[in-house]
C-alpha positions as CSV (number, residue, x, y, z in Angstrom):
1,M,-26.3,-0.7,46.6
2,R,-23.4,-3.1,45.2
3,T,-22.1,-2.9,41.8
4,A,-20.1,-5.4,39.9
5,P,-16.7,-4.9,39.8
6,T,-15.4,-3.3,36.7
7,H,-12.6,-5.2,34.8
8,Q,-9.8,-3.0,34.4
9,P,-7.2,-5.3,31.8
10,S,-3.7,-5.5,32.3
11,T,-2.2,-2.4,30.5
12,E,1.6,-4.4,30.3
13,R,1.0,-6.3,27.1
14,N,-0.7,-2.4,25.7
15,Q,2.1,-0.6,26.5
16,H,4.9,-3.3,25.5
17,S,3.0,-3.6,22.1
18,Q,2.9,0.5,21.7
19,R,6.4,0.6,22.6
20,A,7.3,-1.8,19.7
21,D,4.7,0.0,17.3
22,H,6.3,3.1,17.3
23,E,9.8,1.9,16.9
24,T,8.4,0.7,13.3
25,A,5.7,2.9,12.8
26,P,5.5,6.6,11.2
27,A,5.0,9.4,14.5
28,E,2.3,11.0,12.6
29,P,1.0,8.4,10.1
30,L,0.4,9.9,6.2
31,R,1.2,13.3,7.4
32,G,2.3,14.2,3.9
33,L,-0.6,13.7,1.8
34,G,-1.3,17.2,1.9
35,E,1.9,17.5,0.2
36,V,1.0,15.9,-2.9
37,P,-1.3,17.6,-5.7
38,W,-3.8,14.9,-6.1
39,P,-6.1,16.9,-8.3
40,D,-3.8,17.2,-10.7
41,L,-3.0,13.3,-11.2
42,A,-5.1,10.8,-12.9
43,D,-6.3,7.4,-11.4
44,S,-8.3,5.2,-13.4
45,T,-11.3,7.1,-12.7
46,G,-9.9,10.8,-13.7
47,S,-8.8,13.0,-11.0
48,A,-7.1,11.2,-8.4
49,A,-8.3,14.0,-5.9
50,A,-10.3,11.0,-3.8
51,I,-7.2,9.2,-2.6
52,P,-6.0,10.6,0.4
53,L,-9.5,10.1,1.9
54,L,-9.3,6.8,0.6
55,L,-5.9,6.2,2.6
56,N,-7.1,7.7,5.4
57,K,-10.1,5.5,5.6
58,I,-7.4,2.5,5.2
59,A,-5.5,4.3,8.3
60,W,-8.1,5.0,10.8
61,G,-11.4,2.9,9.7
62,G,-13.0,-0.1,10.9
63,A,-12.6,-3.3,9.2
64,P,-15.3,-2.8,6.8
65,T,-14.7,0.5,6.0
66,A,-10.9,-0.1,5.4
67,A,-11.5,-3.1,3.3
68,A,-14.5,-1.3,0.8
69,A,-11.4,1.6,1.0
70,L,-8.6,-0.4,0.0
71,G,-10.8,-1.9,-3.2
72,E,-11.9,1.4,-4.0
73,L,-8.2,2.4,-4.2
74,R,-6.6,-0.9,-5.7
75,D,-9.5,0.1,-8.6
76,R,-7.9,3.8,-8.9
77,I,-4.0,2.7,-8.8
78,C,-4.0,-1.0,-10.1
79,Q,-6.7,-1.5,-12.2
80,Y,-7.6,-5.3,-12.4
81,G,-4.6,-6.0,-10.5
82,F,-1.8,-5.1,-13.3
83,V,-2.6,-2.0,-14.8
84,V,-1.1,1.2,-12.9
85,A,-2.0,5.0,-13.1
86,Q,-0.5,8.0,-12.9
87,A,-1.2,8.4,-9.2
88,T,0.0,4.7,-8.4
89,A,4.1,6.1,-7.7
90,A,2.7,8.9,-5.8
91,T,0.5,6.5,-3.7
92,V,3.1,3.9,-3.2
93,P,5.1,5.5,0.1
94,F,1.0,5.9,2.1
95,L,0.8,2.3,1.0
96,A,4.2,1.2,3.2
97,E,3.2,3.3,5.8
98,L,-0.4,1.4,6.4
99,A,1.5,-1.8,6.1
100,R,3.7,-0.7,9.2
101,L,0.6,0.0,11.0
102,P,-0.5,-2.3,13.3
103,H,-3.6,-0.9,13.8
104,V,-4.5,-1.5,10.3
105,T,-6.9,-4.0,9.7
106,C,-6.3,-5.2,6.1
107,R,-2.5,-4.6,6.6
108,P,-2.1,-7.8,4.3
109,E,-3.9,-6.6,1.6
110,V,-2.3,-3.5,1.4
111,V,1.1,-5.7,0.8
112,R,0.1,-7.4,-1.5
113,L,-1.3,-4.1,-3.3
114,L,2.4,-3.7,-3.2
115,A,3.2,-6.9,-4.9
116,S,0.7,-6.4,-7.6
117,I,2.5,-3.0,-8.3
118,A,5.5,-4.1,-8.3
119,H,5.0,-6.7,-10.7
120,A,2.6,-4.3,-13.1
121,D,4.3,-4.4,-16.5
122,Q,1.2,-3.8,-18.8
123,W,1.7,-0.8,-20.4
124,E,5.5,-1.9,-20.9
125,R,4.6,-4.8,-22.4
126,T,1.8,-3.1,-24.8
127,A,4.3,-0.5,-25.9
128,S,6.7,-3.4,-26.8
129,A,4.2,-4.4,-29.6
130,Y,3.0,-0.9,-30.5
131,P,6.1,1.3,-30.4
132,K,3.6,4.2,-31.0
133,L,2.4,4.0,-27.4
134,L,5.4,5.8,-26.0
135,N,4.4,9.0,-28.1
136,H,1.2,9.7,-26.4
137,R,1.0,13.1,-24.5
138,E,-0.1,10.7,-21.3
139,N,2.7,8.1,-20.9
140,P,1.5,5.2,-19.3
141,V,4.5,3.1,-19.5
142,A,6.5,6.0,-17.3
143,W,3.7,5.9,-15.0
144,E,4.4,2.0,-14.5
145,R,8.4,2.6,-14.6
146,A,7.7,4.9,-11.7
147,A,5.4,2.9,-9.7
148,R,7.3,0.3,-9.9
149,E,10.5,2.4,-9.1
150,A,8.5,3.5,-6.3
151,V,7.8,-0.3,-4.9
152,R,11.3,-1.1,-5.6
153,E,12.1,2.0,-2.9
154,L,10.9,-0.2,-0.3
155,R,13.1,-3.3,-0.1
156,G,13.2,-3.1,3.5
157,L,9.6,-3.2,4.6
158,P,9.2,-6.9,3.7
159,D,11.9,-7.5,6.6
160,Q,9.6,-5.1,9.2
161,L,6.7,-7.4,8.8
162,P,6.4,-10.6,10.1
163,A,8.0,-13.2,8.8
164,D,5.7,-16.1,9.9
165,E,2.9,-18.2,8.2
166,S,0.3,-15.3,9.1
167,E,-1.1,-14.1,6.1
168,L,1.2,-10.7,6.7
169,G,4.0,-12.9,6.7
170,R,3.1,-14.7,3.6
171,A,2.2,-11.0,1.9
172,A,5.3,-9.9,3.2
173,A,7.0,-13.0,1.6
174,E,5.4,-12.5,-1.4
175,L,6.0,-8.5,-1.6
176,A,10.1,-9.9,-1.0
177,R,10.0,-12.3,-3.9
178,A,8.0,-9.1,-6.3
179,L,11.4,-7.0,-4.8
180,D,14.0,-9.4,-5.6
181,P,13.4,-11.6,-9.1
182,A,16.5,-13.6,-7.8
183,L,14.1,-15.2,-5.3
184,T,11.6,-16.5,-7.5
185,A,14.0,-17.5,-10.3
186,G,15.4,-20.3,-7.9
């Protein structure tokens, strides 16, 4: 009995792509998730214990799963696109890892979330009008500052992403502007 020939794609391009990806992607993505005391941190829903699961879904899920997980994560750590939570700063390094992973299906959205966090100043602006906010046991102004600083530590990330007109390239340019206010002043 004859069978149809099996198509065997060339591995030359894939091997080249994998070599290039290993140069910028972490060897073991999201390895440090277990080192963060997530249940002790707060997100917009209360305990941040679900954040590792959401990050893993973004990293390893298919497009619909990753997009849904990113939407939920965004609501938890940067609600409305400008209100950060206590767990936001701890989440930022993992978002940077996801932005570097070529197999992550929602990389542009991850990079845009980082840009939103970099711009977040809702609590700080509110505290300037209502200074008593700074006296609360939970200090959202400190959370916001820590989150912005965590994103600022990623200054080199836009250079590791495409600098073209792709959706990811545009998101990287957005993040670069958020990290360098001099770029937006011009």
